[in-house]
N, C-alpha and C positions, 0 to 999 in steps of 0.2 A: 597390392595391399589388400588384405582381407580384414574386414572389420567384423568383429564378433559382437553381437548385440547381447547385452546382459540385461535380463529382466528381473525385477524384484518379484516377490511373492504375489503381489496384487496383479502385476502384469502377466505372470504365468497362469494365474487362475482365469483371467479374462481370455487369454489365448486358448486355454484348455476348453472353456465354455464355447468359444467361437468355433473351435475345431469340432467339438461334439455336435453342436447345432448344424454345422455344414455337413458333417457325415450323416447325421440323421435325416436331414433334408434330401441328401443325395440318395439314400437308401429308399426313402418313401417315393421319391420321384421315379426311381428305377423300377420299383414294384408296381407303380401305376401304369407303366409303359410296357406291359407284357407283350411278348411276341406270339403268344398263344392265340390263334385265330379260330380254333374249333368252335367256341361258343358264339363268336360274332359273325363268322362267315362260313355257313355250311357249304360243303362241296356239292351236295345234291339237294334238290328241292324237296323239302319235307312235305308230307301230305297236308299238314295243317296250313302251310303257306298257300297251297293251291286252293284250299277252302276259303281262306281269307280273300284271295283274289276274286273268286266267284262271288262271294258275299259283297265285296265292294262294288262290283258291276251291277249286282241285283239291287243294291241300295240306291242307285241312280233313279230307279223307278220308284214312285212314291209308295207303292203297295206291294212289297216283295212277296207277301203271302199269296198274292194272286198269280204269281209267275209259275211256270212249269219248273219242276225240280231238275230236269236234265234235257238235253237236246233230242232225246228219243221220244218225247211226249209233249203234249200240250196241256194247258189248264184252261178251264172254262168257267165263266160267270154267266149264269142264266138269270134273266130278269123277267118276272111275271109268271103267270100260270102257264104250264105246258098244255098245249092244245092237243097233243097226241095222247092216245090211249095208253101207250107204254111209257112209263117214266123214262126220262132221258138217261138216268143212271143205268138202265137196262137195255138201252138201244146200242146194239153191237156195232153199228156203223159209226157211232160216236165214241164209244168206249175203247174201240180198237186203237185210237190215236190219243184219246184224252184220258188222263189218269185222275186228275182232280177236278171235281165239279162242285161249284158253290151256287146254290139257288136262292134268290131273294124274291119275295112275293110281289113287290111293286117297284116302279122306277123311283119313287120318292125315297123309299128305304135304301135303295142302291145309291142314290145321289147323296144321302146323308152319310152312309157308310164310306163312300169313296168319292168325295166332292171333287177331287182333282181329275177324275175321269171325264167329267162333263158329259154324262150319259143323256142321249136324246130319247124321246119317247118311242121312236120307231125302232130302236135297237133292243133286241131281246137276247142276243147271244154275243158275248165278247170272248174271243179266243186269245190266249196268251202263250208265248214261248218263254224262254229264259230271260229275255230282256224287256219285253213289253207286249203291247197289243199287236197281233198279227192279222186279225180279221174281225169285222163287225157284221153281224147278220140280223136280218129282220125276222127270218123264219128258219125252221129246222132244216128244210130242204136246201136252202142256201148254205147253211153250215156244213151239212153232209157233203155237198158238192165241193166246197172248198177243201175239206179234209181229204176227200178222194183224190183231188188234183194236187194237193200239197201235203203229202204225208210227212211227219217229222223224220229227221235223219235217223237212220238205224245203224 
């Protein structure tokens, strides 16, 4: 036996509204679950993603502006007056390996500018690679000796 359900006009309108609501919800739900993965999952690493990764590792160090820009160079913070006749920026033994040099006149200024470095009074040269401090020197000859024995990766 088959029963046929007879609906009056009010019941038909309610059923029609229900069907339209369900159909609209289904279409919206299907539209939100697109199978297109081009935007969300790149197949090859984009150059901007690589930069973001480098930036994140540099941000672990409290002063990323002091770090070397790449693995082929060092960066240098000079504290105090240079005792040499030639400015350190023109010393080829240093500039062959160091691309960025920041000079601060006193230890007090350096400590105020970079309090997390905890700079001692005996330190005059702080050498940085891409991730942090690699060498502390009291004098220029110590720094040059380190640079000659430990050139950055080429």
